[in-house]
N, C-alpha and C positions, 0 to 999 in steps of 0.2 A: 422578267426583263429579257429583251432580245439579246441572244448570244451572238456577238459579232467577232469574226476572225479578221484581223488585218494581216494580209498575206504579203510579205516582201517576196516578189516574184523573181528577183535577181539571184543568180548563183555565183557570180564572180566574187572572189575573196575581197576585192577592193571596191565593191559597188557603192555608189553614192546613194543607192536606194535604201540601205539599212538606216542611216540617220533620218532620211525622209520618212520611212515607215515608222520609226520611233516617234517622230513628231505627229504623224497621223494617228498613231495609237494613243498618244497623250490627249490629242484633241477629241478623239472618239470617247475616251473616258470622261473628259470634261463635259461632253455633250449631255451626259446624264441619261440617255435613252438606251444604253447598252452595257452589257457585261462583256468586256473586251479581252480577247486573247490574241497576242501577237504570234504569227507563224512565219518562220523563215525557211523558204524552200531550200536554201543551201544546207540548213541543218537537217531537213527531212531527207535529203540526199537520195532521191528516188533514182534507180537505174533507168535506162531507156526501157520503155514498155516491154515487160517480159512475162506477162500473164498469158497462159495458153487459151483462156476463154475470152470472149468479148466482154467488155466492161458492162454492157447492158444485161448480161446474165447475172451479175452480182456474185459469181463464183470466183473466189480469189484463192490462188494456190500459195502465194508468197506472203510472209509475215509483214514485209514492208507495205504491201498493198492493203492488207487488213488493218494495219496501224493508220495508214493514210485515210482509208475509208472511215474508220472510227473518228478520226480528227475532223474530217470534213462533215460527217454526219452529225457531229455534236454542235455544229453552228446553225444558227437560224438565218444568218446573213453574212455578207463578206464585203470588205473593201480590198481590192487588189491594187498594190503599189507596183507598177510595172515599168521597166525600162524599154526604150526603143533601140534596137540594134538594126542597122541597115534598113530602116523604114518599117520594121515590123516588130512583133513581140517575139520573145525568145523561144527556142526549141525546148529547153527544160520546163518552161511554164506550160507550153502546149502539152508536153508529155504528162505533166502533173494533172492537167485537166482530163486527158485521155485515159488515164488509169481508172477513172471512175465514171459513173453515169447517173444512176438513181440518186446518189448522194447530193448532186448539184440541183436536182429538179425542184422548182418552185422557190428557190432561195434568191432574195434580193442581193444585188451586187452594185457597189460603187467603184468607179475607176479613178485612180490617181496615176497618171503617166508622167514620165520625166525623160529628159534627154540633155545632153551637153549642148545641143544646138537650139535654134530658135523655135522649133515646133513643140517643144515640151513633151514629145512622144505622142502627140495627138494622133498621128497616123497609125501607130501601134494599137492604141485604144480603139480606133475605128475598125481596124482589121480584126480585133478580138471580138467585137460585138456579135457577128454571126455565129461564132463558135459558142459563145455563152448562151445565146438564145437556142441554139441547136440542142444543148444539154438541159434546156428548160429553165435556165436562170432568168431572173427579172432585173435587167439593167436599170439603174437609176436614170432619170431624165437628164440630170446634170453630171458633169465630170470635171476633173481638174487636170490641167496640163502644166507642168513645171519646166520652163525652158532654162537653159544655162545652169543646170543643177550643181555642177562642180563648183561654181562661184558662190553657191549658197551653203556650202558645207564649211563650217568653221571649227575652232577648237571645242566649242560647246555643242556641236552637232549641227542640225539643220537650222538655218536662220531664214525664216520665211519672209518673203517680200510683203510689203503692205497689201492688204486685201486678200491674201491667199487663205488665211484662216476663215474669213467670211465665206469664201467660195467653197472651201471644204465643208464648212457648216451646212451649206445648202445641199451638198451631196449626202451628208449624214442625215439631214432631214428627209431627203428623198428615200434613202434606204430604210429609215425608221418607219416612214409612212407605208412603204411597200410591205414591210414586215408585219404591219398591223392589218393588212387586207386579208379577208378570209380566203383560204385556199379552196380553189374550185377544181373538181376532178372531172 
């Protein structure tokens, strides 16, 4: 079964992304095509890139990098749940990607972006795509953008608007299909 990591890319303590990421994790589990692991970048707590060697070397001096490498390496695919700040993705998320290189290569990825405003973070997801392809990831054809996320967080967590679960199902189907494609070298 495909090992899918659902990564909450926000690091703010009050992030709306955590309830959204829990909802995405639940739907990914219900999808049936994945063994799902939630990953919270705030809990990973990576410092700003502090490795003396280039990530492409695979030579890591620090235990936090070795642990992050092992976690990313253990996944077959990803769904990134990412906020948009000031029109883009966050520095801690870019930092987490930049810590590694080979570990991302050839792995499918779905994107779920969100924002308090009307774009749902779609500009951040679009800005992220060249970074993901540069490290060799395989972005899903479909993505999900969640506008007005703050209004969708209630006492029971994320309350998805009508149709969002179906759109996320399409992203998960894309990720599952990409994970089944043979790897070409």
